[in-house]
VOGU-3710 file (C-alpha; in Angstrom, 3 decimals, decimal comma):
1> xxxxxxxxxx> -38,053/0,926/0,142  -36,841/0,009/-3,249  -33,415/1,565/-2,547  -33,079/-0,394/0,711  -33,861/-3,564/-1,135  -31,258/-2,952/-3,729  -28,737/-2,143/-0,972  -29,476/-5,413/0,796  -29,132/-7,371/-2,403  -25,772/-5,668/-3,110
11> xxxxxxxxxx> -24,465/-6,432/0,409  -25,604/-9,960/0,125  -23,920/-10,415/-3,267  -20,658/-8,999/-1,952  -20,752/-11,286/1,046  -21,480/-14,353/-1,142  -18,678/-13,324/-3,451  -16,170/-13,209/-0,544  -17,183/-16,619/0,757  -16,927/-18,041/-2,704
21> xxxxxxxxxx> -13,564/-16,534/-3,285  -12,201/-17,928/0,042  -13,581/-21,457/-0,723  -12,044/-21,403/-4,281  -8,654/-20,499/-2,728  -8,888/-23,614/-0,455  -9,994/-25,767/-3,276  -7,031/-24,816/-5,396  -4,468/-25,155/-2,548  -4,011/-21,470/-1,972
31> xxxxxxxxxx> -4,384/-21,901/1,778  -2,640/-18,754/2,878  -4,721/-16,733/0,559  -7,887/-18,187/2,064  -6,523/-17,694/5,544  -5,886/-14,039/4,738  -9,337/-13,527/3,295  -11,017/-15,143/6,353  -8,904/-13,262/8,856  -9,802/-9,936/7,094
41> xxxxxxxxxx> -13,466/-10,619/7,424  -13,343/-11,938/11,090  -11,121/-9,228/12,367  -13,989/-6,642/12,116  -16,749/-8,735/13,646  -16,094/-12,429/14,421  -19,637/-12,803/16,055  -21,473/-11,690/12,943  -23,791/-14,400/11,680  -22,857/-13,972/8,111
51> xxxxxxxxxx> -19,192/-14,549/9,034  -19,769/-18,098/10,281  -18,620/-19,632/6,971  -15,244/-17,822/7,379  -14,631/-19,517/10,692  -15,177/-22,936/9,180  -13,076/-22,209/6,154  -10,341/-20,638/8,302  -10,225/-23,902/10,487  -10,063/-25,992/7,248
61> xxxxxxxxxx> -7,380/-23,897/5,514  -5,203/-23,647/8,524  -5,264/-27,464/9,084  -4,357/-28,134/5,444  -1,714/-25,496/5,245  0,005/-26,866/8,344  0,032/-30,480/7,027  1,442/-29,289/3,756  4,233/-27,289/5,309  5,246/-29,972/7,757
71> xxxxxxxxxx> 5,205/-32,632/4,959  7,595/-30,359/2,937  9,838/-29,772/5,917  10,011/-33,517/6,598  10,916/-34,160/3,010  13,660/-31,487/2,894  15,215/-32,701/6,175  15,320/-36,177/4,777  17,213/-34,954/1,747  19,986/-33,824/4,034
81> xxxxxxxxxx> 21,082/-31,065/1,673  22,516/-27,842/3,311  21,018/-25,918/0,474  17,630/-26,681/2,009  18,443/-25,082/5,458  17,112/-21,684/4,390  13,881/-23,058/3,003  13,288/-25,103/6,107  14,008/-22,135/8,357  11,550/-19,985/6,493
91> xxxxxxxxxx> 8,905/-22,752/6,425  9,042/-22,872/10,316  8,889/-19,099/10,413  5,876/-19,208/8,237  4,126/-21,765/10,560  4,859/-19,562/13,535  3,612/-16,334/11,809  0,432/-18,087/10,694  -0,325/-19,079/14,250  0,349/-15,633/15,580
101> xxxxxxxxxx> -2,190/-14,099/13,160  -4,972/-16,402/14,208  -4,384/-16,291/18,016  -5,796/-12,820/18,583  -9,144/-13,911/17,025  -9,667/-16,856/19,397  -12,031/-18,130/20,517  -14,089/-18,616/17,351  -17,442/-20,191/17,903  -19,213/-22,341/15,271
111> xxxxxxxxxx> -22,945/-21,950/16,022  -24,334/-24,843/13,927  -21,921/-27,306/15,536  -22,050/-25,876/19,007  -18,312/-25,797/19,436  -15,187/-23,658/19,216  -13,104/-23,888/15,994  -10,037/-26,091/16,553  -6,572/-24,755/15,831  -3,620/-27,016/17,032
121> xxxxxxxxxx> -0,678/-24,664/17,800  2,896/-25,761/18,277  6,047/-24,204/19,706  8,477/-23,999/16,789  11,195/-22,052/18,733  13,781/-24,860/18,850  13,295/-25,692/15,161  13,520/-22,020/14,145  16,614/-21,311/16,188  18,301/-24,537/15,060
131> xxxxxxxxxx> 17,731/-24,014/11,371  18,455/-20,293/11,621  22,001/-21,218/13,002  22,473/-23,914/10,402  21,429/-21,516/7,662  23,719/-18,881/9,050  26,786/-21,281/9,216  26,101/-22,526/5,750  25,569/-19,171/4,059  28,642/-17,749/5,758
141> xxxxxxxxxx> 30,842/-20,520/4,629  29,364/-20,595/1,094  29,460/-16,769/0,659  33,003/-16,492/2,181  34,310/-19,064/-0,291  32,716/-17,245/-3,220  34,158/-14,034/-1,996  37,643/-15,493/-2,216  37,253/-17,485/-5,388  34,759/-15,475/-7,397
151> xxxxxxxxxx> 35,756/-14,864/-10,996  33,407/-12,108/-11,905  31,236/-9,331/-10,364  28,153/-11,397/-10,563  29,830/-13,995/-8,215  30,481/-11,204/-5,671  26,931/-9,868/-5,975  25,579/-13,378/-5,192  27,947/-13,552/-2,177  26,644/-10,098/-1,066
161> xxxxxxxxxx> 22,947/-11,295/-1,306  23,839/-14,259/0,861  25,688/-12,136/3,423  22,850/-9,618/3,414  20,188/-12,328/4,024  22,350/-13,902/6,763  22,624/-10,407/8,470  18,898/-9,978/8,246  18,061/-13,220/10,062  21,099/-13,214/12,374
171> xxxxxxxxxx> 22,318/-9,589/12,856  26,051/-8,978/13,435  26,988/-12,641/12,837  30,683/-12,862/13,049  32,376/-10,360/10,659  29,511/-10,436/8,165  29,244/-6,649/7,906  32,914/-6,336/6,801  32,308/-9,171/4,294  29,218/-7,452/2,939
181> xxxxxxxxxx> 31,286/-4,317/2,403  34,062/-6,298/0,627  31,468/-8,076/-1,535  29,821/-4,788/-2,472  33,122/-3,200/-3,460  34,127/-6,208/-5,593  30,696/-6,459/-7,250  30,359/-2,846/-8,095  30,988/-1,437/-11,594  33,043/1,818/-11,289
191> xxxxxxxxxx> 32,669/4,075/-14,287  35,164/6,918/-15,031  33,472/9,922/-16,666  35,286/12,344/-18,892  33,956/15,376/-20,837  35,461/16,525/-24,111  34,882/19,733/-25,956  35,564/19,264/-29,694  33,905/22,572/-30,662  35,447/26,041/-31,098
201> xxxxxxxxxx> 33,375/27,419/-28,352  33,841/27,576/-24,560  31,556/25,256/-22,459  30,532/27,260/-19,282  32,258/25,867/-16,311  28,956/25,735/-14,335  27,459/23,699/-17,045  30,379/21,206/-16,984  30,000/20,898/-13,273  26,191/20,321/-13,516
211> xxxxxxxxxx> 26,559/17,728/-16,218  29,196/15,819/-14,266  27,483/16,034/-10,939  26,084/12,427/-10,996  25,017/12,562/-7,409  22,377/15,169/-8,273  21,002/12,962/-10,995  20,128/10,159/-8,617  21,443/7,581/-11,246  24,128/5,877/-9,232
221> xxxxxxxxxx> 22,554/2,556/-8,314  23,739/-0,021/-5,758  26,006/-1,736/-8,228  27,072/1,024/-10,510  29,014/4,150/-9,435  30,043/7,013/-11,699  33,128/9,191/-10,870  33,807/12,402/-12,750  36,894/12,934/-10,449  38,752/9,602/-10,810
231> xxxxxxxxxx> 40,178/8,108/-7,581  43,762/6,889/-7,906  43,279/3,802/-5,770  40,301/2,526/-7,867  40,629/0,316/-10,972  37,742/1,546/-13,273  35,757/-1,098/-15,224  34,304/1,269/-17,734  34,606/4,849/-19,174  31,900/7,129/-20,147
241> xxxxxxxxxx> 32,987/9,790/-22,645  30,732/12,866/-22,944  31,845/14,710/-26,116  30,517/17,955/-27,508  30,822/17,905/-31,330  28,999/21,010/-32,465  27,524/24,152/-30,963  25,431/26,107/-33,437  24,268/29,592/-32,466  21,956/31,659/-34,628
251> xxxxxxxxxx> 22,500/35,372/-35,200  20,535/37,806/-33,017  17,305/38,630/-34,793  14,518/41,208/-34,434  11,486/40,758/-36,490  8,796/43,400/-36,864  5,150/42,914/-37,570  2,681/45,727/-38,224  -1,077/45,358/-37,384  -3,681/48,014/-38,209
261> xxxxxxxxxx> -6,702/48,097/-36,014  -9,953/50,171/-36,363  -12,801/50,206/-33,844  -15,945/52,234/-33,371  -16,044/53,657/-29,869  -18,557/55,760/-27,934  -17,719/59,478/-27,994  -20,221/61,342/-25,831  -23,833/61,795/-26,744  -26,254/63,924/-28,670
271> xxxxxxxxxx> -29,988/64,716/-28,867  -32,104/62,723/-31,326  -33,686/64,900/-34,030  -36,157/64,504/-36,829  -35,476/65,291/-40,453  -36,081/68,974/-39,807  -33,559/69,172/-36,987  -36,128/69,298/-34,264  -35,282/67,481/-30,949  -37,384/64,455/-30,243
281> xxxxxxxxxx> -39,026/63,682/-26,990  -40,065/60,361/-25,318  -43,562/59,508/-23,986  -42,697/61,375/-20,680  -41,750/64,604/-22,528  -38,006/64,255/-21,961  -35,536/64,973/-24,747  -34,128/61,676/-26,165  -30,353/61,255/-25,935  -28,337/58,815/-28,200
291> xxxxxxxxxx> -24,785/57,669/-28,045  -22,336/59,338/-30,363  -19,811/56,955/-31,992  -16,681/57,633/-33,968  -14,031/55,373/-35,612  -10,525/55,293/-34,148  -7,425/53,826/-35,829  -4,100/52,476/-34,506  -0,979/51,044/-36,017  0,459/48,318/-33,728
301> xxxxxxxxxx> 4,158/47,528/-34,220  5,108/44,081/-32,696  8,801/43,189/-32,292  10,159/39,672/-31,563  13,775/39,267/-30,415  15,046/35,706/-31,016  18,232/33,649/-30,660  18,711/29,897/-30,922  21,444/27,502/-29,791  21,810/23,844/-30,709
311> xxxxxxxxxx> 24,274/21,596/-28,891  25,233/18,346/-30,529  27,402/15,530/-29,151  27,477/11,896/-28,165  28,025/9,634/-25,217  30,238/6,630/-25,557  30,516/3,740/-23,102  33,721/1,641/-23,265  35,474/-1,102/-21,393  38,417/0,350/-19,608
321> xxxxxxxxxx> 40,877/-2,490/-20,411  40,056/-3,224/-23,999  38,739/0,283/-25,048  36,005/-1,627/-26,850  32,867/0,501/-27,301  29,811/-0,964/-25,669  27,250/1,559/-26,617  27,139/5,045/-28,294  24,206/7,421/-27,868  23,610/10,761/-29,646
331> xxxxxxxxxx> 23,269/13,761/-27,359  21,424/16,861/-28,598  19,755/19,750/-27,054  18,395/23,162/-28,109  17,386/26,374/-26,447  15,428/29,339/-27,922  15,577/32,771/-26,439  12,433/34,819/-27,429  11,234/38,237/-26,178  8,290/40,233/-27,575
341> xxxxxxxxxx> 7,409/43,916/-27,068  5,489/46,476/-29,000  4,888/50,181/-29,703  2,008/51,907/-31,442  0,985/54,980/-33,373  -2,534/56,421/-33,201  -5,299/55,848/-30,775  -4,602/52,843/-28,547  -8,342/52,558/-27,832  -8,574/50,735/-31,097
351> xxxxxxxxxx> -6,395/47,802/-29,925  -7,668/44,475/-28,559  -7,053/43,852/-24,904  -4,794/40,926/-25,724  -2,270/43,291/-27,348  -2,024/45,859/-24,543  0,380/43,910/-22,270  3,061/43,953/-24,957  3,026/47,806/-24,877  4,284/47,638/-21,252
361> xxxxxxxxxx> 7,434/45,768/-22,327  10,674/47,133/-23,918  13,573/45,646/-25,782  16,024/43,843/-23,616  19,616/42,710/-24,197  20,242/39,414/-25,860  21,891/36,676/-23,757  25,522/36,022/-24,534  26,625/32,851/-26,384  27,853/31,384/-23,118
371> xxxxxxxxxx> 24,428/31,988/-21,412  22,668/30,387/-24,397  24,855/27,236/-24,074  24,253/27,104/-20,325  20,460/27,489/-20,771  20,513/24,488/-23,121  22,029/22,614/-20,202  18,662/21,719/-18,516  17,569/19,648/-21,474  21,044/18,262/-21,891
381> xxxxxxxxxx> 21,016/17,025/-18,277  17,597/15,361/-18,641  18,823/13,624/-21,885  21,997/12,432/-20,264  20,185/11,104/-17,212  17,896/9,095/-19,541  20,971/7,791/-21,380  22,785/6,716/-18,208  19,668/5,165/-16,710  19,176/2,778/-19,522
391> xxxx> 22,884/1,785/-19,760  23,348/-1,592/-18,200  26,794/-3,205/-17,851  25,896/-6,556/-16,600
//
């Protein structure tokens, strides 16, 4: 009974909280937020008694939102500024969408007042079509002019955004798709990538290909394209120079460690005897047996093969025309080869279980210098991706 009471109190508290939150949204002018909250509650069960307040608040919020939006539209139309066409179009779309969300809930009955909630709906089709066409004409003219007269890439990106919005509200309008492509090409930063090896070692060809495969990094964004194979018809805006300065490789090493282990182990059994050597019996008359222990000893020889490589370089970003350096980042990576194996002398029963797997291994060949450099490449690629990701040109 106590649990049921607590549950009812909890449900009542949540319900009151929802009503209070919806009313606060109305009081602060967040009408669409209040409408969303009310619709969410009424969608599940509009006939529920506790949902009556949401019907009243939905009616109130809808009426106030409609008046506010129509007043804004009236003011913007009076300004007679083509820049307002898009805002007016979206305001009419908003009015339409709000109506469409409420319609499926109707009718909504207010019990205390004995009436259906009132929602005055309008047909905004003509206004939406009219201002959509005005918006399309205006944006097309504005963006086309900017596409011709733009002085920098940011201008072309603004033109692209206008064309993209225009195509979204009015698909395939005139030649907008071609103009979007042109604006994108003019607004894109093209970066020419070059790799330099200033060390006295050979960089594995596969590693070069992996480092310069920018498509696999996923770092080409919409407005920045990296090319490791320059295209003659393109005029590159920036260069990215990836230079290897040092490759340090340690000698091949084998270190030995000796561990001596001793352990008492069970080695059969024997009869228990007294001080005179007589066999002892238990209470049932049976001779007593006791475990026989002995100490075993083993020398464990652990060997560790190791080899280390360190690759050091830097990444420079420059303007193609002026050759001015924009940013320079250090690039470093390391890779350590390590292999352990072991042998023993003596009784292996003295060894801990943790040591036994090493006895199954044998010495292996060391990787070549080229393999060591290539293995350092995974870390290099991750570092390079991080560098390129944070490099912003505009």
